[in-house]
C-alpha positions in Angstrom: 44.9 16.7 -63.1 44.7 16.0 -59.3 45.3 19.0 -57.0 47.9 18.7 -54.2 46.2 21.2 -52.0 43.7 20.1 -49.3 40.9 22.2 -50.9 41.7 20.9 -54.3 41.9 17.3 -53.2 38.4 17.4 -51.7 37.1 19.4 -54.6 38.2 16.5 -56.9 36.5 14.0 -54.6 33.2 15.8 -54.3 31.4 14.2 -57.3 32.4 10.7 -56.3 32.0 11.0 -52.5 30.8 8.0 -50.6 27.6 9.5 -49.2 26.3 6.2 -47.8 29.5 5.7 -45.7 29.5 9.3 -44.4 25.8 9.4 -43.7 26.2 6.3 -41.5 29.1 7.9 -39.6 27.0 11.1 -39.2 24.0 9.2 -37.8 26.3 7.4 -35.3 28.1 10.5 -34.2 24.9 12.5 -33.6 23.4 9.6 -31.6 26.6 9.4 -29.6 26.8 13.1 -28.7 23.0 13.8 -28.5 22.7 17.5 -29.4 19.7 19.2 -27.9 16.9 20.3 -30.4 17.7 24.0 -29.9 21.5 23.8 -29.4 23.8 26.1 -31.4 25.8 23.6 -33.5 28.8 23.7 -35.9 29.6 21.0 -38.3 33.4 21.4 -38.7 35.0 20.5 -42.1 31.5 19.3 -43.1 32.3 17.8 -46.5 29.1 17.2 -48.3 27.1 18.0 -45.2 26.2 14.5 -43.8 26.1 15.7 -40.2 24.4 19.0 -41.0 21.7 17.3 -43.1 20.9 14.6 -40.6 20.8 17.0 -37.7 18.7 19.6 -39.5 16.0 17.1 -40.4 15.3 16.4 -36.7 15.4 20.0 -35.4 12.4 22.3 -34.9 11.9 25.2 -37.2 12.8 27.6 -34.3 16.3 26.1 -33.9 19.3 28.1 -35.0 20.7 27.1 -38.3 23.5 24.5 -38.2 26.8 26.1 -39.2 28.4 23.9 -41.9 31.9 25.0 -42.8 34.3 23.4 -45.3 37.4 24.5 -47.2 36.2 22.8 -50.4 33.8 25.0 -52.3 32.8 22.0 -54.4 31.9 20.0 -51.3 29.7 22.9 -50.1 28.0 23.0 -53.5 27.2 19.2 -53.3 25.9 19.7 -49.7 23.6 22.4 -50.8 22.3 20.3 -53.7 21.7 17.4 -51.3 19.8 19.6 -48.9 17.6 21.1 -51.6 13.9 20.1 -51.2 14.7 18.1 -48.1 15.0 20.8 -45.4 14.3 24.5 -45.4 17.1 26.6 -46.8 17.6 28.5 -43.5 18.2 25.3 -41.5 21.9 25.1 -42.5 24.3 28.1 -42.8 26.7 26.9 -45.4 30.1 28.5 -45.4 33.0 27.8 -47.8 36.3 28.6 -46.0 38.8 27.5 -43.4 37.0 25.6 -40.6 39.8 26.5 -38.2 39.3 28.9 -36.7 35.5 28.7 -36.8 33.9 32.0 -37.9 32.0 32.5 -34.6 32.5 34.3 -31.3 34.1 32.8 -28.3 31.8 30.6 -26.1 28.9 31.0 -28.6 28.2 27.3 -29.4 26.7 24.5 -27.5 28.0 21.6 -29.6 30.8 21.1 -32.1 30.7 18.1 -34.4 33.5 16.9 -36.7 33.1 13.7 -38.7 35.8 12.1 -40.8 38.0 15.2 -40.8 39.9 15.8 -37.6 42.9 13.8 -38.8 43.3 16.3 -41.6 42.8 19.4 -39.4 45.3 18.8 -36.7 45.4 19.6 -33.0 44.7 23.3 -33.7 41.0 22.2 -34.2 40.2 21.0 -30.7 42.0 24.0 -29.3 39.6 26.2 -31.4 36.6 24.2 -30.2 37.4 25.0 -26.6 37.4 28.7 -27.7 34.0 28.6 -29.3 32.2 26.2 -26.9 30.3 27.5 -23.9 31.3 26.0 -20.6 29.8 22.6 -20.4 29.3 22.5 -24.2 29.8 19.2 -26.0 32.2 18.1 -28.7 31.9 15.1 -30.9 34.4 13.8 -33.4 35.4 10.7 -35.3 38.8 9.3 -36.1 39.7 6.2 -38.2 40.9 3.3 -36.1 44.6 3.0 -36.8 44.5 -0.8 -37.3 42.0 -0.5 -40.2 43.0 2.8 -41.9 44.3 2.5 -45.4 44.5 6.0 -47.0 45.7 6.5 -50.5 49.1 8.0 -51.0 47.5 11.2 -52.1 45.5 11.6 -48.8 48.3 10.2 -46.7 50.2 13.4 -47.5 47.4 15.5 -46.1 47.2 13.8 -42.7 48.0 16.0 -39.7 51.1 14.8 -37.9 49.9 16.0 -34.5 46.7 13.9 -34.4 47.5 10.3 -33.3 45.1 7.8 -34.8 43.8 5.7 -32.0 44.2 1.9 -31.8 41.5 1.7 -29.2 38.5 3.7 -28.0 40.4 4.3 -24.7 43.3 6.0 -26.7 40.8 8.4 -28.4 39.3 9.4 -25.0 42.8 9.9 -23.5 43.7 12.2 -26.4 40.5 14.2 -26.0 41.4 14.6 -22.3 44.9 15.7 -23.2 43.4 18.4 -25.4 41.6 19.9 -22.4 38.2 18.3 -22.5 36.5 16.4 -19.7 34.1 13.4 -19.5 35.5 11.9 -22.7 33.8 8.7 -23.8 34.6 6.8 -27.0 33.5 3.6 -28.8 34.5 1.8 -32.0 31.9 1.8 -34.7 32.0 -0.9 -37.4 31.2 -0.1 -41.0 31.9 -3.2 -43.1 35.6 -3.6 -43.3 36.3 -0.2 -41.8 36.3 1.0 -38.2 35.9 4.5 -36.8 36.1 5.7 -33.2 33.3 8.0 -32.0 34.3 10.3 -29.2 32.1 12.7 -27.1 33.6 15.0 -24.5 32.7 18.1 -22.5 34.2 21.6 -22.6 35.5 22.5 -19.1 33.9 25.2 -17.0 36.9 27.3 -16.8 40.0 28.3 -18.9 
């Protein structure tokens, strides 16, 4: 039986997750944002940990652990299994729980990354990212391009009504700016028949 709750829906999906698709998105997003090797980073609504895994592989052993948070306990379990033997256990701080608000202090992060999840989290997510990012910190997120997005009926019901899916890269940048970020820059990334918009932006210096 399929669950109607967000956590249950993604628990059900965990064992058949398209890792290849999400790994490609993760690589593209990390390259677009360019986190520093020692930055304090959160992977918001991390799913099976594609962003965390790719980022952790390239960081020095002295870097703080990547914080990987997801509502789905099953997704976190799959992420841990994928990481086993590939990276040190301490390289990722796995947390099962609500990713909004993030379980960190105000202005404690250098970078927030969110791949393939913002359209489920809603506009409360970027508001929280401004809370946790240091002035000048970076945010990077992806959204599906509206013209190529075909969610199932089940996942359509989970979409956040207050996150407009962009039809162009310019629309994604404009929305990031409307959420209070600066220096927003976006581009469309092509993955076979699917399209996602990668957006990078900066947390302002003041409130």
